[in-house]
N, C-alpha and C positions, 0 to 999 in steps of 0.2 A: 397693225391691228387697228380696227376702228374703236370708237368709244364703247361699242357693245362687245368688244373682243372678237369681232369677226375678222378673219384673215383678209388682207388687202391683196396679196399676191403669194404664189408659191410656185416652186419648180421641183421636179423630182429627177435625181441623177442616179442612173444605174451603174453598177460596177464596171461595165464595158464602155462607158462614156456616152450611153444613150440618154438623152433628155426625154423622159417619158411624158411628163406633163408640164405645162406652163400656163398659169392663169394669172390675170391681173384684173381686178374689178374695173368695170368700164369707167367709173367715176374717178379712177386713179391713173388711167392711161394718159401718157404724155407728161407725167410729173416726175419721171426718172426712177420710179419704183422698180419697174421691170429691169431696167439697165443696172441698177444697184444690185438687185437680186442675182442677175446673171453674172456680174463680176464676182460675187461671193461664191456662186456655183463654180465658176472657172478656177478660182483660187482653191476650192476644195478638190476639184478634178486634178489640178497640178499636184496637190499634196498627196493624192491617191496614186500618183505616178502615171496618170493618163496622158497620152500624147494627142488624142483626137476625141472630139465630141461629135455626135450626130443626132439628128432629130427628123421626125416627119412633121413638118410644119403646115398649119392651115394657111389659107390665103392671107389672113391678117398677120399671123405670126411670121410668115415668110419675110415680110418687110422688116420686122423687128430683128430677126436673125441675120439678115443681110447687113443691117447696121452694126451688128456685133462681129462682123468679119467672116461669117459663114459663106460658103460657096454652094450654089445650087447644083445638085448632082442630077436630079431628074424629077419631072412631074409625074406623079403616080395617079392613075384613074382607076376607080373600082366601084362596084355596085354594093350598096348597103340597103337592105329592105326595099329593093326595086327602085332605088334612087341612085343615079350616078353622082359620085362625089370625087374630089381630088385632094391631094396634099403634095408636099414637096419634100423629097429626101435632100437634106442639106448636111454639110459637115464643116468642121473647123479644126485646123491643126493647132495644137497648143505649143508645139516644139519651138519653132522659130518666129512665131507671130505671123507667118505667111500661111496661106491656105495650102493644104497638102494635096497631092494628086487625088482626084476623085475616085470613089469606090465603084462607080458605074459610069454610064455614058453621060456626057455633059449636055445640058439642055441649052 
Protein backbone atom coordinates (compact mmCIF):
# COMPACT_ATOMS: atom_id res chain seq x y z
CA UNK A 1 0.00 0.00 0.00
CA UNK A 2 1.10 3.53 -0.69
CA UNK A 3 1.00 6.37 1.83
CA UNK A 4 -2.55 7.05 0.59
CA UNK A 5 -3.54 3.38 1.14
CA UNK A 6 -3.62 2.77 -2.61
CA UNK A 7 -2.77 -0.81 -3.56
CA UNK A 8 0.67 -1.30 -5.11
CA UNK A 9 -0.07 -4.71 -6.67
CA UNK A 10 -2.65 -7.49 -6.65
CA UNK A 11 -3.28 -10.94 -8.10
CA UNK A 12 -6.48 -12.97 -8.24
CA UNK A 13 -6.40 -16.77 -8.05
CA UNK A 14 -9.44 -18.83 -9.03
CA UNK A 15 -10.22 -22.25 -7.54
CA UNK A 16 -9.08 -24.07 -10.71
CA UNK A 17 -5.61 -22.48 -10.68
CA UNK A 18 -6.40 -19.69 -13.13
CA UNK A 19 -4.64 -16.41 -12.38
CA UNK A 20 -7.36 -14.01 -13.47
CA UNK A 21 -5.72 -10.65 -12.78
CA UNK A 22 -2.22 -9.40 -12.06
CA UNK A 23 -1.46 -5.73 -11.63
CA UNK A 24 1.59 -3.88 -10.34
CA UNK A 25 1.79 -0.10 -10.30
CA UNK A 26 4.30 1.09 -12.89
CA UNK A 27 6.32 2.97 -10.26
CA UNK A 28 6.80 -0.33 -8.36
CA UNK A 29 7.77 -2.54 -11.31
CA UNK A 30 11.25 -4.00 -10.90
CA UNK A 31 11.27 -3.69 -7.11
CA UNK A 32 10.35 -7.33 -6.40
CA UNK A 33 6.75 -6.56 -5.45
CA UNK A 34 5.25 -8.76 -8.19
CA UNK A 35 7.65 -11.59 -7.48
CA UNK A 36 6.88 -11.55 -3.75
CA UNK A 37 3.15 -11.43 -4.46
CA UNK A 38 3.43 -14.35 -6.89
CA UNK A 39 5.30 -16.43 -4.28
CA UNK A 40 2.42 -15.82 -1.83
CA UNK A 41 -0.10 -16.81 -4.51
CA UNK A 42 1.86 -19.99 -5.27
CA UNK A 43 1.95 -20.88 -1.57
CA UNK A 44 -1.83 -20.36 -1.38
CA UNK A 45 -2.32 -22.50 -4.51
CA UNK A 46 -0.32 -25.35 -2.98
CA UNK A 47 -2.35 -25.06 0.24
CA UNK A 48 -5.50 -25.36 -1.88
CA UNK A 49 -4.14 -28.62 -3.32
CA UNK A 50 -3.61 -27.20 -6.82
CA UNK A 51 -1.00 -28.83 -9.02
CA UNK A 52 -1.10 -26.39 -11.95
CA UNK A 53 -1.48 -22.65 -12.47
CA UNK A 54 -2.48 -21.05 -15.77
CA UNK A 55 -2.82 -17.51 -17.06
CA UNK A 56 -3.59 -15.51 -20.19
CA UNK A 57 -0.73 -13.04 -20.03
CA UNK A 58 -0.25 -9.74 -21.81
CA UNK A 59 2.98 -9.01 -23.66
CA UNK A 60 4.51 -7.37 -20.57
CA UNK A 61 3.21 -10.01 -18.15
CA UNK A 62 4.54 -12.81 -20.38
CA UNK A 63 8.11 -11.90 -19.45
CA UNK A 64 7.21 -11.85 -15.76
CA UNK A 65 5.54 -15.27 -15.82
CA UNK A 66 8.40 -16.82 -17.83
CA UNK A 67 10.67 -15.65 -15.00
CA UNK A 68 8.47 -17.49 -12.50
CA UNK A 69 8.82 -20.80 -14.34
CA UNK A 70 5.72 -20.70 -16.55
CA UNK A 71 5.80 -22.33 -19.98
CA UNK A 72 4.32 -20.69 -23.05
CA UNK A 73 1.51 -22.84 -24.44
CA UNK A 74 0.25 -20.66 -27.28
CA UNK A 75 -0.14 -17.09 -28.48
CA UNK A 76 -3.82 -16.22 -28.86
CA UNK A 77 -4.95 -13.52 -31.28
CA UNK A 78 -8.43 -12.09 -31.22
CA UNK A 79 -10.39 -8.98 -32.11
CA UNK A 80 -11.85 -6.63 -29.56
CA UNK A 81 -13.86 -3.59 -30.72
CA UNK A 82 -12.40 -3.91 -34.24
CA UNK A 83 -8.82 -4.01 -32.93
CA UNK A 84 -6.63 -7.10 -33.18
CA UNK A 85 -4.90 -7.91 -29.89
CA UNK A 86 -3.08 -10.90 -28.46
CA UNK A 87 -2.18 -12.61 -25.23
CA UNK A 88 -0.34 -15.76 -24.22
CA UNK A 89 -1.74 -18.89 -22.63
CA UNK A 90 0.87 -20.00 -20.11
CA UNK A 91 1.02 -22.64 -17.40
CA UNK A 92 3.16 -23.81 -14.52
CA UNK A 93 3.18 -27.14 -12.71
CA UNK A 94 3.38 -26.89 -8.92
CA UNK A 95 4.00 -30.60 -8.35
CA UNK A 96 7.65 -31.25 -9.06
CA UNK A 97 8.94 -27.75 -9.71
CA UNK A 98 9.18 -28.69 -13.40
CA UNK A 99 6.83 -27.43 -16.06
CA UNK A 100 4.03 -29.91 -16.83
CA UNK A 101 3.03 -31.11 -20.27
CA UNK A 102 1.25 -28.25 -22.07
CA UNK A 103 -2.50 -28.00 -22.33
CA UNK A 104 -2.33 -27.14 -26.03
CA UNK A 105 0.15 -26.83 -28.82
CA UNK A 106 3.57 -25.40 -27.97
CA UNK A 107 4.58 -22.12 -29.60
